[in-house]
Each structure stands twice: as C-alpha cells, then as structure tokens.
C-alpha positions as CSV (number, residue, x, y, z in Angstrom):
1,M,-36.5,-1.3,-8.9
2,T,-33.8,-3.3,-7.1
3,D,-34.6,-5.0,-3.9
4,F,-32.6,-3.2,-1.2
5,P,-32.2,-4.7,2.3
6,L,-32.8,-1.3,4.1
7,T,-35.9,0.8,4.2
8,D,-35.8,4.4,3.3
9,I,-36.1,5.3,7.0
10,E,-33.1,3.1,7.8
11,I,-31.1,4.7,5.0
12,K,-31.9,8.1,6.3
13,E,-30.9,7.2,9.9
14,I,-27.6,5.8,8.8
15,A,-26.9,8.8,6.5
16,E,-27.6,11.2,9.4
17,K,-25.2,9.3,11.7
18,L,-22.5,9.3,9.1
19,K,-22.7,13.1,8.8
20,K,-21.1,13.2,12.3
21,L,-17.9,11.6,11.0
22,E,-15.0,13.8,9.8
23,P,-12.9,12.7,6.9
24,G,-9.8,10.8,7.9
25,F,-9.2,7.7,9.9
26,L,-12.3,5.7,10.8
27,P,-13.1,3.3,13.7
28,F,-12.2,-0.2,12.5
29,D,-15.7,-1.5,12.3
30,L,-16.8,1.3,10.0
31,F,-13.5,1.1,8.0
32,Y,-14.2,-2.6,7.4
33,Q,-17.8,-2.0,6.2
34,F,-16.8,0.8,3.9
35,N,-14.0,-1.2,2.4
36,R,-16.4,-4.1,1.8
37,L,-18.8,-1.8,0.0
38,K,-16.6,0.5,-2.1
39,V,-13.3,0.6,-4.0
40,T,-10.5,1.7,-1.6
41,I,-7.7,3.7,-3.1
42,T,-4.3,2.6,-1.7
43,I,-0.7,3.5,-2.1
44,E,1.8,0.6,-2.3
45,V,5.5,1.4,-2.1
46,V,7.6,-1.5,-3.4
47,P,11.0,-0.9,-1.7
48,L,13.8,-2.4,-3.8
49,C,17.6,-2.5,-3.8
50,L,20.4,-4.5,-5.3
51,D,22.4,-6.8,-3.0
52,P,26.2,-7.0,-3.3
53,Q,25.8,-9.7,-6.0
54,G,23.5,-7.5,-8.1
55,N,20.3,-9.4,-7.3
56,V,17.0,-7.4,-6.8
57,N,15.8,-7.6,-3.2
58,V,12.5,-6.3,-1.8
59,F,11.8,-4.9,1.7
60,L,8.8,-6.7,3.3
61,F,7.0,-5.8,6.5
62,N,5.2,-8.4,8.6
63,R,1.6,-7.5,9.6
64,G,1.8,-9.4,12.9
65,P,-0.5,-12.0,14.6
66,D,-3.3,-9.6,15.5
67,D,-3.9,-8.2,12.0
68,A,-7.6,-8.4,11.1
69,W,-7.1,-9.4,7.4
70,W,-3.6,-10.8,7.0
71,P,-2.2,-12.1,10.3
72,N,1.5,-13.0,10.2
73,L,1.8,-12.2,6.5
74,S,4.5,-10.2,4.9
75,H,3.8,-7.3,2.4
76,T,5.2,-4.2,0.9
77,P,4.5,-1.0,2.8
78,G,1.2,0.5,1.9
79,T,-1.7,2.6,3.2
80,C,-5.2,3.5,2.3
81,L,-5.5,7.1,1.2
82,I,-7.4,9.4,3.5
83,D,-8.7,12.9,2.8
84,S,-5.7,14.7,4.3
85,D,-3.1,12.8,2.3
86,I,-3.2,15.1,-0.7
87,P,-2.4,18.7,0.3
88,K,-5.4,20.9,-0.3
89,E,-3.3,23.8,-1.6
90,D,-2.3,21.7,-4.7
91,E,-4.5,18.7,-5.5
92,W,-2.3,17.7,-8.4
93,R,0.6,16.8,-6.2
94,L,1.6,13.4,-4.9
95,P,0.0,12.0,-1.8
96,T,2.9,13.3,0.2
97,R,1.3,12.8,3.6
98,A,0.6,9.1,2.8
99,F,4.3,8.7,2.0
100,E,5.3,10.5,5.2
101,R,3.0,8.1,7.2
102,L,4.8,5.1,5.5
103,K,8.2,6.6,6.1
104,N,7.5,7.1,9.8
105,G,5.8,3.8,10.1
106,E,6.6,0.7,8.1
107,L,9.7,2.2,6.6
108,N,11.0,3.7,9.8
109,G,14.8,3.4,10.2
110,I,15.3,2.5,6.5
111,K,17.4,4.8,4.5
112,L,15.4,5.8,1.4
113,I,17.2,6.8,-1.8
114,N,15.5,9.4,-4.0
115,D,11.8,10.0,-4.2
116,P,9.2,7.2,-4.9
117,I,8.7,6.6,-8.6
118,F,5.2,6.1,-9.9
119,I,4.9,2.8,-11.8
120,G,1.1,2.5,-12.5
121,N,-2.3,1.6,-11.2
122,L,-3.5,-1.8,-10.3
123,G,-7.0,-3.0,-9.6
124,H,-7.7,-6.1,-7.5
125,Q,-10.0,-7.7,-5.0
126,V,-8.5,-8.4,-1.6
127,R,-9.9,-9.8,1.6
128,R,-11.2,-6.5,2.8
129,G,-12.7,-5.5,-0.5
130,P,-11.9,-4.1,-4.0
131,E,-8.8,-1.8,-4.3
132,S,-7.4,0.6,-6.8
133,V,-3.7,0.7,-6.1
134,H,-1.2,3.4,-7.0
135,V,2.1,1.5,-7.2
136,Y,5.4,3.2,-6.6
137,I,9.0,1.9,-6.5
138,Q,11.2,3.2,-3.7
139,E,14.9,2.5,-3.8
140,V,16.3,1.7,-0.3
141,D,19.8,1.4,1.1
142,Y,20.8,-2.3,1.3
143,E,22.7,-2.0,4.6
144,S,19.9,-0.2,6.5
145,A,17.2,-2.6,5.1
146,K,19.0,-6.0,5.0
147,S,17.2,-7.5,8.0
148,Y,13.9,-7.1,6.1
149,L,15.1,-7.9,2.6
150,F,14.1,-10.9,0.5
151,S,15.3,-11.9,-2.9
152,V,12.6,-11.2,-5.5
153,S,13.4,-14.6,-7.0
154,N,12.8,-16.3,-3.7
155,L,9.9,-14.6,-1.9
156,P,8.8,-15.9,1.5
157,K,5.9,-18.3,1.6
158,N,4.0,-16.0,4.1
159,I,3.6,-13.2,1.6
160,L,0.3,-11.6,0.5
161,D,-0.4,-13.6,-2.6
162,H,-2.0,-10.6,-4.4
163,Q,1.4,-8.8,-4.2
164,I,3.6,-11.3,-5.8
165,N,3.1,-10.2,-9.5
166,M,3.3,-6.6,-8.5
167,I,6.6,-7.1,-6.8
168,Q,8.0,-9.1,-9.7
169,K,6.9,-6.5,-12.2
170,C,8.4,-3.7,-10.1
171,A,11.6,-5.6,-9.7
172,T,11.9,-6.0,-13.5
173,I,11.4,-2.2,-14.0
174,F,13.8,-1.4,-11.2
175,K,16.5,-3.7,-12.6
176,N,16.1,-2.3,-16.1
177,K,16.4,1.3,-14.7
178,K,19.5,0.4,-12.8
179,S,21.0,-1.3,-15.8
180,A,20.3,1.7,-18.0
181,N,22.0,4.0,-15.4
182,I,25.1,1.8,-15.2
183,N,25.8,1.6,-18.9
C-alpha cells in the first residue's frame, strides 16, 4: 500500500465537491492543480510563412507581464483542450472549436492560409505540468502577420524554451513542403 497524504474521508469530500463542476474552463486555482497532477492535452499551432527573401518566419504571441507561468515570454498560439473542443456529433474530427478559439484570440487579425496541418504529437514537462501536445502547422499571410514574425533562424531570447525545437522542426517541414510545391 502506498502512503497517500489524504484520508479516505478527505478524498470522498474532494470528489463530492468536484462533482459540482461542469466540463470546460476551470477556475485558475483548480486548473493549476489539475495540470500539476495529470497530463494536459494541448494544441499548438505553429504559424509560419516565407518572407520576401524566402526565409521561414514564425508568428509569436507574447503572454504579457501578468501571466502565471510564463510572464513576458513569446510562444506559438496554443490552448488546452476542453470537453467542448471536439464536436460531440463526430468525435473523429479535428478539435475545431479549439482552432476557432485560437483564430479569434491569439491569431485574431492574421490572415490564415489553408487549414492547419497536423504534424505529430510531442510530450514534454513544462512549468505547469506534463503535456501531450498535438502540433499543427498553419501557414499565415506575411503582410498581415509581419509585426509578430520572427525568423526561425533568429528566434527572440524571450521565447518559451520548450518550443524552440518544435518550431525549428515545423519550419523544416514547412520549407520542404513549400519547396515541393514550387518545383
């Protein structure tokens, strides 16, 4: 038997209180504790485009000074999946509602080209806990995104360090796809 820091009564009390919650967004304090204890499934969209010189650029969003985990750090748009992100009528579809949230949030005002392309899954440990990441490439229009673009070969110093390899791998795939379409 494993030592557990809660009694059976405490576990039962917590479980009863959790039954009151509906699936979806959680209050921050609960979200933090759940992320610490379980693997969180996230969607990361790596928005890429070619600049006029043909270099691959990535769109990065700044989290701002009040962010709980990554204040003032830049990152690719992403979101944690919630129950309503995958339409109930067809559970094999893409998490379309998560993409809509990103499109209306971090990617608002940026012209998106085509649909996101699934690249693969990535597992890693971040400050808020373990994540299983579904990685997508999204081509964006250079002109509409240029204020937020960074050359993949010269990423800013204030970037989430766990995203650097993901961005570079996605950029290589993107460049190869663009080269294949041109020739």
